[in-house]
C-alpha positions in Angstrom: -39.8 -28.7 -34.8 -37.2 -29.7 -37.3 -35.5 -26.3 -37.1 -35.6 -26.4 -33.3 -34.0 -29.9 -33.3 -31.3 -28.7 -35.7 -30.6 -25.6 -33.5 -30.4 -27.8 -30.4 -28.0 -30.3 -32.1 -25.8 -27.4 -33.4 -25.6 -25.8 -30.0 -24.7 -29.1 -28.4 -21.9 -29.6 -31.0 -20.6 -26.1 -30.5 -20.5 -26.4 -26.7 -18.8 -29.8 -27.1 -16.1 -28.3 -29.4 -15.7 -25.3 -27.1 -15.1 -27.6 -24.1 -12.5 -29.6 -26.0 -10.8 -26.4 -27.1 -10.8 -25.0 -23.6 -9.4 -28.2 -22.1 -6.7 -28.3 -24.9 -5.6 -24.7 -24.3 -5.6 -25.2 -20.5 -3.4 -28.3 -20.9 -1.2 -26.4 -23.4 -0.8 -23.5 -21.0 0.0 -25.9 -18.1 2.6 -27.7 -20.2 4.2 -24.4 -21.2 4.4 -23.3 -17.6 6.0 -26.7 -16.6 8.5 -26.3 -19.4 9.4 -22.8 -18.4 9.8 -23.9 -14.8 12.0 -26.8 -15.8 14.2 -24.6 -17.9 14.5 -22.1 -15.1 15.5 -24.8 -12.6 18.0 -26.2 -15.1 19.6 -22.8 -15.7 19.7 -22.2 -11.9 21.4 -25.5 -11.2 24.1 -24.9 -13.8 
């Protein structure tokens, strides 16, 4: 049972880290897109 608990705990931690990384990359991608759009609108207005 100890090995099973360890495995369960490890998988929980991995899924938690994966979720954080996914959210981080999604936010980074959105930020990048917003920056590009902002740069495009600035260059158009000039």
